[in-house]
Each structure stands twice: as C-alpha cells, then as structure tokens.
Kinemage of the C-alpha trace (Angstrom):
@kinemage 1
@onewidth
@group {chain A} dominant
@subgroup {mainchain}
@vectorlist {calphas} color= white
{ca met a 1} P 248.430 -2.259 -68.943
{ca ser a 2} L 248.870 -5.799 -67.605
{ca asp a 3} L 246.485 -8.565 -68.768
{ca arg a 4} L 246.190 -10.073 -65.351
{ca arg a 5} L 243.676 -8.858 -62.684
{ca ile a 6} L 244.407 -8.316 -58.980
{ca leu a 7} L 241.430 -8.582 -56.613
{ca phe a 8} L 241.106 -6.003 -53.748
{ca val a 9} L 238.517 -7.116 -51.306
{ca gly a 10} L 237.129 -4.805 -48.699
{ca leu a 11} L 235.299 -6.775 -45.937
{ca gly a 12} L 232.096 -5.615 -44.244
{ca asn a 13} L 228.354 -6.094 -43.714
{ca pro a 14} L 225.909 -4.683 -46.296
{ca gly a 15} L 223.287 -2.023 -45.451
{ca gly a 16} L 223.266 1.455 -43.732
{ca arg a 17} L 222.820 0.248 -40.351
{ca tyr a 18} L 226.544 -1.295 -40.533
{ca ala a 19} L 228.183 1.450 -42.490
{ca met a 20} L 230.108 3.022 -39.734
{ca asn a 21} L 230.741 -0.303 -37.720
{ca arg a 22} L 234.334 -1.137 -36.793
{ca his a 23} L 233.769 -4.450 -38.655
{ca asn a 24} L 233.223 -2.349 -41.910
{ca ile a 25} L 236.536 -0.682 -42.100
{ca gly a 26} L 237.478 -2.823 -45.067
{ca phe a 27} L 234.502 -1.515 -46.902
{ca met a 28} L 235.777 2.016 -46.039
{ca ala a 29} L 239.143 1.278 -47.398
{ca ala a 30} L 237.736 -0.065 -50.652
{ca asp a 31} L 235.757 3.028 -51.091
{ca ala a 32} L 238.819 5.116 -50.412
{ca ile a 33} L 240.662 3.440 -53.060
{ca ala a 34} L 237.935 3.573 -55.555
{ca arg a 35} L 237.740 7.383 -55.129
{ca ala a 36} L 241.488 7.965 -55.208
{ca his a 37} L 242.042 5.902 -58.321
{ca gly a 38} L 238.919 6.922 -60.335
{ca ala a 39} L 237.413 3.430 -60.386
{ca gly a 40} L 234.507 2.785 -62.537
{ca pro a 41} L 230.992 2.880 -61.253
{ca trp a 42} L 230.154 0.156 -58.607
{ca lys a 43} L 228.089 -2.530 -60.222
{ca thr a 44} L 226.344 -5.594 -58.667
{ca arg a 45} L 228.315 -8.707 -59.594
{ca phe a 46} L 229.729 -11.837 -58.002
{ca his a 47} L 227.420 -11.541 -55.010
{ca gly a 48} L 228.967 -8.050 -54.227
{ca asp a 49} L 229.567 -4.507 -55.344
{ca cys a 50} L 232.426 -4.307 -57.897
{ca ala a 51} L 234.319 -1.524 -59.535
{ca asp a 52} L 237.421 -1.620 -61.909
{ca ala a 53} L 240.363 0.586 -61.543
{ca ala a 54} L 243.869 0.906 -63.071
{ca ile a 55} L 246.395 1.237 -60.393
{ca ala a 56} L 250.246 1.278 -61.087
{ca gly a 57} L 249.592 -0.320 -64.551
{ca glu a 58} L 247.574 -3.208 -63.159
{ca arg a 59} L 243.946 -3.982 -63.600
{ca ile a 60} L 242.374 -3.978 -60.186
{ca leu a 61} L 238.909 -5.370 -59.382
{ca leu a 62} L 237.618 -3.909 -56.196
{ca leu a 63} L 235.015 -6.018 -54.483
{ca lys a 64} L 232.752 -5.365 -51.356
{ca pro a 65} L 230.836 -8.677 -50.730
{ca gln a 66} L 227.115 -8.205 -50.016
{ca thr a 67} L 226.678 -11.669 -48.584
{ca phe a 68} L 227.247 -10.519 -44.961
{ca met a 69} L 230.552 -11.132 -43.273
{ca asn a 70} L 230.373 -14.782 -42.568
{ca glu a 71} L 229.702 -15.690 -46.275
{ca ser a 72} L 232.333 -13.287 -47.713
{ca gly a 73} L 234.096 -16.184 -49.357
{ca val a 74} L 231.087 -16.975 -51.750
{ca ala a 75} L 231.793 -13.391 -53.360
{ca val a 76} L 235.494 -13.576 -53.393
{ca ala a 77} L 235.454 -17.105 -54.924
{ca ala a 78} L 233.033 -16.232 -57.562
{ca ala a 79} L 235.257 -13.217 -58.648
{ca ala a 80} L 238.469 -15.139 -58.477
{ca lys a 81} L 237.175 -17.933 -60.347
{ca phe a 82} L 235.608 -15.964 -63.213
{ca phe a 83} L 238.854 -14.092 -63.802
{ca lys a 84} L 241.229 -16.791 -62.861
{ca ile a 85} L 242.914 -14.842 -60.166
{ca pro a 86} L 245.260 -16.846 -57.949
{ca ala a 87} L 245.035 -16.422 -54.147
{ca lys a 88} L 248.435 -14.720 -54.190
{ca asp a 89} L 246.768 -11.866 -56.253
{ca val a 90} L 243.771 -11.436 -53.789
{ca val a 91} L 244.286 -8.727 -51.131
{ca val a 92} L 241.780 -8.538 -48.317
{ca phe a 93} L 241.358 -5.319 -46.266
{ca his a 94} L 239.783 -6.158 -42.884
{ca asp a 95} L 239.471 -5.089 -39.214
{ca glu a 96} L 242.081 -6.566 -36.947
{ca leu a 97} L 241.366 -6.907 -33.197
{ca asp a 98} L 244.862 -7.945 -32.437
{ca leu a 99} L 246.365 -4.531 -33.706
{ca ala a 100} L 246.115 -1.259 -31.923
{ca pro a 101} L 243.860 1.263 -33.430
{ca ala a 102} L 245.292 3.032 -36.545
{ca lys a 103} L 247.951 0.397 -37.062
{ca leu a 104} L 248.361 -1.615 -40.381
{ca arg a 105} L 250.203 -4.776 -40.996
{ca val a 106} L 250.243 -6.828 -44.229
{ca lys a 107} L 250.834 -10.603 -44.285
{ca gln a 108} L 250.267 -13.392 -46.689
{ca gly a 109} L 248.586 -16.487 -45.385
{ca gly a 110} L 247.947 -17.653 -41.814
{ca gly a 111} L 244.966 -18.379 -39.797
{ca asp a 112} L 241.759 -16.339 -39.354
{ca ala a 113} L 242.105 -15.376 -35.584
{ca gly a 114} L 238.370 -15.840 -35.129
{ca his a 115} L 237.532 -13.463 -37.988
{ca asn a 116} L 234.440 -14.892 -39.806
{ca gly a 117} L 235.156 -13.120 -42.996
{ca leu a 118} L 238.635 -14.597 -43.298
{ca arg a 119} L 237.314 -17.958 -42.239
{ca ser a 120} L 234.878 -17.940 -45.085
{ca ile a 121} L 237.442 -16.798 -47.593
{ca ser a 122} L 239.955 -19.376 -46.522
{ca ala a 123} L 237.349 -22.097 -46.824
{ca his a 124} L 236.623 -21.054 -50.393
{ca ile a 125} L 239.970 -20.277 -51.983
{ca gly a 126} L 242.521 -21.465 -49.378
{ca gly a 127} L 244.505 -19.374 -46.877
{ca thr a 128} L 247.352 -18.095 -48.928
{ca tyr a 129} L 245.875 -14.678 -50.017
{ca arg a 130} L 247.256 -11.398 -48.777
{ca arg a 131} L 245.717 -9.584 -45.859
{ca ala a 132} L 245.820 -5.831 -45.141
{ca arg a 133} L 245.076 -5.934 -41.374
{ca met a 134} L 243.669 -2.636 -40.229
{ca gly a 135} L 243.910 -2.292 -36.439
{ca ile a 136} L 240.876 -1.501 -34.460
{ca gly a 137} L 242.054 -2.529 -31.008
{ca his a 138} L 240.481 -5.148 -28.654
{ca pro a 139} L 237.759 -4.370 -26.057
{ca gly a 140} L 239.739 -6.274 -23.483
{ca asp a 141} L 237.202 -9.096 -22.920
{ca lys a 142} L 236.336 -11.798 -25.455
{ca ala a 143} L 232.750 -11.660 -24.300
{ca leu a 144} L 232.576 -7.976 -25.581
{ca val a 145} L 234.090 -8.666 -28.967
{ca his a 146} L 230.824 -9.227 -30.910
{ca his a 147} L 229.139 -5.963 -29.738
{ca tyr a 148} L 232.578 -4.103 -30.113
{ca val a 149} L 232.944 -4.921 -33.781
{ca leu a 150} L 229.354 -4.412 -34.534
{ca ser a 151} L 229.132 -1.029 -33.045
{ca asp a 152} L 230.113 2.261 -34.817
{ca phe a 153} L 233.410 4.039 -34.419
{ca ala a 154} L 233.220 6.804 -32.009
{ca lys a 155} L 233.381 10.363 -33.177
{ca ala a 156} L 236.739 10.661 -31.568
{ca glu a 157} L 237.991 7.734 -33.734
{ca glu a 158} L 236.829 9.103 -37.065
{ca pro a 159} L 239.980 11.251 -37.915
{ca trp a 160} L 242.359 8.181 -37.591
{ca val a 161} L 239.751 5.893 -39.529
{ca lys a 162} L 239.682 8.514 -42.492
{ca ala a 163} L 243.473 8.931 -42.244
{ca leu a 164} L 244.183 5.146 -42.440
{ca cys a 165} L 241.767 4.610 -45.319
{ca gly a 166} L 243.202 7.503 -47.128
{ca ala a 167} L 246.752 6.127 -46.632
{ca cys a 168} L 245.606 2.696 -47.904
{ca ala a 169} L 244.346 4.422 -51.093
{ca glu a 170} L 247.422 6.678 -51.555
{ca phe a 171} L 249.787 3.728 -51.315
{ca ala a 172} L 247.641 0.995 -53.019
{ca pro a 173} L 250.104 1.143 -56.054
{ca trp a 174} L 252.701 -0.710 -53.988
{ca leu a 175} L 250.083 -3.454 -53.255
{ca ala a 176} L 249.342 -3.674 -56.929
{ca lys a 177} L 252.960 -4.098 -57.633
{ca gly a 178} L 253.303 -6.763 -54.966
{ca asp a 179} L 255.528 -4.722 -52.734
{ca asp a 180} L 253.607 -5.215 -49.518
{ca gly a 181} L 256.610 -4.178 -47.301
{ca arg a 182} L 256.773 -0.827 -48.898
{ca phe a 183} L 253.014 -0.339 -48.709
{ca gln a 184} L 253.026 -1.211 -44.938
{ca asn a 185} L 256.044 1.179 -44.290
{ca asp a 186} L 254.579 4.063 -46.270
{ca val a 187} L 251.122 3.769 -44.488
{ca ala a 188} L 252.874 3.645 -41.121
{ca leu a 189} L 254.934 6.926 -41.997
{ca ala a 190} L 251.825 8.738 -43.254
{ca met a 191} L 249.990 7.768 -39.906
{ca gln a 192} L 252.942 9.007 -37.898
{ca lys a 193} L 253.066 12.361 -39.809
{ca ala a 194} L 249.305 12.729 -39.241
{ca gly a 195} L 249.815 12.384 -35.532
{ca phe a 196} L 248.228 8.853 -35.276
{ca ser a 197} L 251.288 6.815 -34.188
{ca asp a 198} L 249.957 6.093 -30.698
{ca val a 199} L 246.108 5.912 -30.819
{ca lys a 200} L 244.348 4.476 -27.863
{ca arg a 201} L 241.156 2.586 -27.973
{ca val a 202} L 238.324 4.949 -27.074
{ca gly a 203} L 237.506 4.053 -23.476
{ca gln a 204} L 240.880 3.135 -22.479
{ca pro a 205} L 242.873 5.331 -19.920
{ca gly a 206} L 244.550 8.121 -21.744
{ca ala a 207} L 242.336 7.982 -24.829
{ca ser a 208} L 241.221 11.239 -26.129
{ca gly a 209} L 237.501 11.855 -26.546
{ca ala a 210} L 236.638 9.734 -23.709
{ca ser a 211} L 233.285 8.221 -24.204
{ca thr a 212} L 233.032 4.504 -24.849
{ca ala a 213} L 231.754 3.174 -28.157
C-alpha cells in the first residue's frame, strides 16, 4: 500500500432536496466508487463527508463537500492541506454542460467554464487538479442553465446516470494509478456496450422518454 493519499472529490449540494439534481452527479459518482471498493463509513470531516478506500494499492480519500457548490474549495483545500495532497493528486468528479449526456472526459487543469464548484476549488488550491467531466448536456439557452442543473434527472435519464457512475467506479483503479486516458477509454467502451453511446438530452428531438426535466 502506498503511503501517499489521492483525493477523489464528488461535487454536489448537500441535502435531500438536491440529491437527484443534475448538479449532484459528482456525489453520485463518489457514492458508487465507495460502494464498489468497500470504502469505510462516511464521516463528517473537512467540511464534508469523507470515506477511506484502498483502490489499486493506493490510499484514496473520498470527499463530498457539504459546503454547497460555490464553496466546495473550502472542503477540498482543508483535506488536501491536512494530508499534504498536491493538486495533481486531486480528482474532481463534476457535471459538465459542454458534454453530451452520458459522455465522460478527463483533463488536467484548465478553466472553470462557469462551474461554481470548480471556480471555488481553483481559487483555493490552484487550477492544476484533474477533472472527471461527466456530461449532462446543455439546455440550449444560457438563461435556462441555473434551473436545468438544479432540477432532477428525468426518469428516462436514470439508466445512463447509473451506468456512468457505475463505470466510474469500475474503472477508478486507472485514475488511482494516474492513467487518466485508460480510465476515459474504458468508461466510453462500457457506456457503448450498455447502449448509451448516443444519448440525447431529454426534451431534444429524438430523445427517448420525451418529457422535459
């Protein structure tokens, strides 16, 4: 077992009213990883919910900030400072408007693209951390974004959401080993095999399950 720690952060807002929001897919991914890898019980620490897991021989700290999205950096910085975790060993799972639903891309560094959680984290630890960008699609109008991300996934979307979070959990060992490309590719293949390679945003022409979220 390695002596270093890697920090996996799932972004979302605390409380039951937000649990199934599109903005909370990062929390859902963190929960899936915790279940799949036998993480220890969630405990309140570092302004968030934390659980320890051993993944691919690495010590992983899972963190779900409980500060609300726009103060996520407070929790991330507290955990990273305590365990002396450099930004390159911080992986943030978050919703991504600029990716189609059910798509995932991993990148290191970059801007926040208007995401308040990322903006807060970058302000506290710098912008060089790794991002697992989980596509939720865009409502098509900037004025609709706030309502869109804070509304629940539609019933028709739940199968791909569960599949994407499950794939993140299954292939988390690649992230732990630092092989972000392999993680991204294996998640994409898993989603393709599950029939989610071309998911339309609910409410778009051609989307299955047709009601608008």
